[in-house]
C-alpha positions in Angstrom: -18.8 -8.1 -12.5 -16.5 -5.1 -12.0 -16.4 -1.4 -12.2 -14.0 1.2 -13.5 -14.3 4.6 -11.8 -12.2 7.8 -12.6 -12.2 11.4 -12.0 -10.6 12.1 -15.4 -10.7 15.9 -15.2 -11.8 16.6 -18.8 -12.5 13.7 -21.1 -11.8 15.5 -24.2 -8.0 15.0 -23.9 -6.7 12.3 -26.4 -4.4 10.6 -23.8 -7.5 10.3 -21.5 -9.6 8.7 -24.0 -6.6 6.5 -25.1 -6.2 5.2 -21.5 -9.8 4.6 -20.9 -9.8 2.5 -24.2 -6.9 0.7 -23.0 -8.5 -0.2 -19.5 -11.7 -1.1 -21.1 -10.0 -3.5 -23.5 -7.8 -4.9 -20.6 -10.3 -5.2 -17.8 -13.6 -5.5 -19.5 -15.7 -3.5 -16.9 -19.3 -4.0 -16.4 -19.6 -0.3 -15.4 -17.6 2.7 -16.4 -18.2 5.9 -14.2 -16.4 9.1 -15.1 -16.6 12.3 -13.3 -15.4 15.8 -14.2 -16.1 14.8 -17.9 -16.5 18.6 -18.9 -18.2 17.3 -22.0 -21.9 17.3 -23.4 -23.9 14.3 -23.7 -23.4 14.1 -27.6 -19.7 13.8 -27.3 -19.9 11.2 -24.6 -22.4 9.2 -26.6 -19.9 9.1 -29.3 -17.3 7.6 -27.2 -19.7 5.1 -25.4 -20.8 3.6 -28.7 -17.4 3.3 -29.9 -16.4 1.4 -26.9 -19.5 -0.8 -27.3 -21.4 -0.1 -23.8 -25.1 -0.7 -24.1 -26.6 1.5 -21.2 -25.8 5.0 -20.1 -26.7 7.8 -17.7 -25.4 11.3 -17.8 -25.3 14.5 -15.6 -24.4 17.3 -17.9 -21.6 19.7 -16.8 -22.5 23.2 -15.8 -20.6 25.9 -17.8 -18.1 23.3 -18.9 -17.4 22.3 -15.2 -18.3 18.9 -13.8 -20.2 16.3 -15.6 -20.8 12.6 -14.7 -21.2 9.7 -17.0 -22.1 6.2 -16.3 -21.9 3.3 -18.9 -22.7 -0.3 -18.5 -22.4 -3.4 -20.7 -25.3 -5.3 -22.3 -26.7 -7.9 -20.0 -26.6 -5.9 -16.9 -30.0 -5.0 -15.5 -30.0 -1.8 -13.6 -32.2 1.0 -12.7 -31.2 4.7 -12.1 -32.9 5.5 -8.7 -31.5 9.2 -8.3 -28.7 11.5 -9.4 -27.5 15.1 -9.3 -24.3 16.9 -10.2 -22.5 14.9 -7.6 -23.6 11.4 -7.7 -25.6 8.6 -9.6 -27.4 6.0 -7.5 -28.1 2.7 -9.2 -30.0 -0.6 -8.2 -28.3 -3.5 -9.9 -31.4 -5.9 -10.4 -31.7 -9.6 -10.0 -32.1 -12.2 -7.5 -28.9 -11.1 -5.6 -29.2 -7.4 -6.5 -27.5 -4.5 -4.7 -27.1 -0.9 -4.7 -24.1 1.1 -6.0 -23.7 4.8 -5.6 -21.1 6.5 -8.0 -19.8 9.8 -6.3 -17.8 12.8 -7.0 -18.2 14.7 -3.7 -18.2 18.6 -3.8 -14.8 20.3 -3.2 -16.2 22.9 -0.9 -16.4 21.5 2.8 -19.6 23.2 3.5 -21.4 21.7 0.5 -19.8 18.4 1.2 -21.3 18.3 4.6 -24.7 18.6 3.1 -23.7 16.1 0.4 -23.0 13.2 3.1 -26.4 13.8 4.5 -28.0 13.5 1.0 -26.0 10.3 0.3 -27.1 8.9 3.7 -30.8 9.5 2.9 -30.4 7.1 -0.2 -30.5 4.1 2.0 -33.0 3.3 4.9 -31.5 0.0 6.3 -28.1 -1.2 7.3 -29.2 -4.5 5.8 -29.2 -3.1 2.3 -26.4 -4.4 0.1 -24.7 -1.2 -0.8 -21.3 0.1 -2.2 -20.3 3.7 -2.4 -17.3 4.4 -4.8 -15.6 7.4 -6.2 -13.8 10.7 -5.4 -14.7 11.5 -1.9 -12.7 14.8 -2.0 -11.5 14.2 1.6 -9.4 11.7 3.5 -10.3 9.7 6.4 -7.0 9.4 8.2 -3.7 11.7 8.5 -1.7 8.9 7.0 -3.7 9.2 3.8 -2.0 12.6 3.1 1.7 13.2 2.2 2.9 16.7 2.0 1.4 20.0 2.9 -0.3 21.0 6.1 -2.4 18.6 8.4 -6.0 17.6 7.2 -8.8 19.9 8.6 -11.1 18.5 11.1 -14.0 20.5 9.6 -13.5 18.5 6.3 -12.6 15.0 7.9 -15.1 14.7 10.7 -18.3 14.9 8.6 -16.9 12.2 6.4 -16.1 10.0 9.2 -19.5 10.5 10.7 -21.0 9.5 7.3 -19.1 6.3 7.3 -19.9 5.4 10.9 -23.6 6.5 10.8 -24.1 4.2 7.7 -22.0 1.4 9.2 -19.7 1.3 6.1 -16.5 -0.3 5.9 -13.5 0.7 3.6 -12.6 -2.0 1.0 -9.0 -1.2 1.0 -6.8 -1.2 -2.2 -3.9 -2.7 -4.0 -1.4 -0.4 -5.6 0.1 3.1 -4.9 -1.4 4.3 -1.6 -2.5 7.8 -2.8 -5.0 8.5 -5.6 -4.5 12.2 -6.2 -1.8 14.8 -6.4 -1.4 18.5 -7.0 0.9 18.1 -10.0 3.7 20.0 -8.4 7.3 19.0 -7.7 9.6 18.8 -4.7 8.6 20.3 -1.4 5.4 21.7 -2.7 4.0 18.2 -3.9 0.9 17.0 -2.1 -0.7 13.5 -2.4 -3.8 12.3 -0.8 -6.1 9.2 -0.9 -9.3 10.9 -2.1 -10.8 7.9 -4.2 -12.1 4.9 -2.4 -14.8 2.5 -2.1 -17.0 1.9 0.9 -19.6 -0.9 1.4 -22.0 -2.3 3.9 -21.5 -5.6 5.7 -24.2 -7.2 3.8 -22.5 -6.2 0.4 -19.2 -7.4 1.8 -20.6 -10.7 2.7 -21.9 -11.1 -0.8 -18.7 -10.1 -2.4 -16.1 -11.7 -0.1 -13.5 -11.6 -2.6 -14.0 -8.1 -3.8 -10.7 -6.1 -4.5 -10.1 -2.4 -5.3 -7.0 -1.5 -7.5 -5.4 1.7 -8.0 -4.5 1.9 -11.7 -1.9 4.2 -13.1 -3.0 7.5 -14.2 -2.0 9.2 -17.6 -2.6 12.9 -18.0 -4.7 13.2 -14.8 -4.2 13.9 -11.2 -6.6 11.2 -10.1 -5.7 7.4 -10.3 -8.5 5.3 -11.8 -10.1 2.9 -9.3 -10.9 -0.7 -10.6 -13.3 -2.6 -8.4 -13.4 -6.3 -8.9 -16.5 -7.6 -7.3 -15.6 -11.3 -7.4 -11.9 -11.0 -7.0 -9.3 -11.9 -9.6 -10.5 -14.5 -12.2 -8.1 -17.2 -13.5 -8.1 -17.2 -17.1 -8.5 -20.5 -19.2 -6.1 -21.2 -22.1 -7.5 -19.6 -25.2 -7.9 -21.3 -28.5 -5.3 -21.0 -31.0 -5.7 -18.1 -33.5 -3.3 -17.2 -36.4 -2.6 -13.5 -36.4 -2.4 -12.2 -39.8 0.4 -9.7 -38.8 2.6 -12.7 -38.3 2.8 -13.1 -42.2 5.4 -10.1 -42.2 7.6 -12.1 -39.9 10.3 -14.1 -41.7 10.6 -16.4 -38.7 6.9 -17.3 -38.9 7.2 -18.2 -42.6 10.3 -20.3 -41.8 8.4 -22.3 -39.0 5.3 -23.0 -41.2 7.5 -24.2 -44.1 9.7 -26.4 -41.8 6.9 -28.1 -40.1 4.8 -28.5 -43.2 7.7 -30.1 -45.2 8.1 -32.8 -42.4 5.3 -34.6 -44.2 2.5 -36.6 -42.8 -1.3 -36.2 -42.9 -2.7 -32.7 -43.3 -4.2 -32.7 -39.9 -0.8 -33.8 -38.3 1.0 -31.0 -40.2 -1.5 -28.4 -39.1 -1.2 -29.5 -35.3 2.7 -29.4 -35.6 2.5 -25.8 -37.1 0.1 -24.8 -34.4 2.4 -26.0 -31.6 5.5 -24.3 -32.9 3.6 -21.2 -33.7 2.2 -21.0 -30.3 5.8 -21.3 -28.6 7.2 -18.8 -31.0 4.4 -16.2 -30.4 4.6 -16.7 -26.6 8.3 -15.8 -26.7 7.8 -12.8 -29.0 4.8 -11.4 -26.9 6.4 -12.1 -23.6 9.3 -10.0 -24.5 7.1 -7.1 -25.4 4.8 -7.5 -22.4 7.8 -7.8 -20.2 9.2 -4.6 -21.5 5.8 -2.8 -21.1 5.6 -4.2 -17.6 8.9 -2.9 -16.8 8.1 0.6 -18.1 4.8 0.6 -16.2 6.7 -0.4 -12.8 9.2 2.5 -13.7 6.3 4.9 -14.0 5.0 3.8 -10.6 8.4 4.4 -9.1 8.5 7.9 -10.6 5.3 8.9 -9.0 7.0 8.3 -5.6 10.2 10.3 -6.4 10.8 13.9 -6.2 9.4 15.7 -9.4 12.5 17.0 -10.9 12.6 18.1 -14.6 14.7 15.0 -15.6 12.0 12.8 -13.9 8.9 14.5 -15.6 10.7 14.1 -18.9 11.4 10.5 -18.4 7.8 10.0 -17.3 6.6 11.5 -20.5 8.9 9.3 -22.6 7.9 6.1 -20.9 4.3 7.0 -21.3 4.7 7.3 -25.1 6.7 4.1 -25.2 3.9 2.3 -23.5 1.3 3.5 -25.9 3.6 2.4 -28.8 4.1 -1.0 -27.5 0.3 -1.4 -27.0 -0.2 -0.7 -30.5 
């Protein structure tokens, strides 16, 4: 079981929708939680159905601001316990059930203080298996901010109190250390770790191998979070499947003709073709995947560098190239 959580800052943008499709296809999340959708339920339902999620819960935007969407796959038994414009609280049912609260905390510090009290009231026992994940809109420690002035205590202290009062622990992360930036360049650039996952000791005991990943953002100032609740799975070898697109490759036709003409029983000929095509396809796709991975790594480097005009243009070019390779 895993979850994909993203403050997408407007779900109507084609690059945002395209990246979500890519991540859904790649990671196959059990849950997808989107905040700041800025879209009506009817639009979100169209996208949910196209990505084949079975369940849904929405908090509609107010005057085209805000908006939450939670989708889950078929086979997940869950119950929506509570929600408002800043969170959706869920009970994942079953013998080993647990609570998960998807949040997008208010940006105003005064409203955020009341928000932490509200989230605290959702649970009545430290023994509850509980995870809280999303955009907290505040950091916990000074080192979670790069650039700009020092963090304000009136914002940080209420959040720290919330974490301590509920005996929550930070799940940490893998990837780039900051999850938000102000989209400015040079000395004016500010980056912070605003998005995170917190959990109770009993939840951590149940999901000992749980990991949080910061995924690369496209056309958004927030990095998507991916919570793997059972750690990274080792994939088994998939069965051989012939890809019809290979028919356009002359090398594929040569392999089939060569191996088939070697003679032998039909079964043996098919096995020989399968073996050679596997090796050929592995080399072809390895080259493409390696190039995409190199571009992805370069994009991550760019986020660390000063945002000069040349760097921004390179980022946009690499972005388009990644999308082309994925197609």
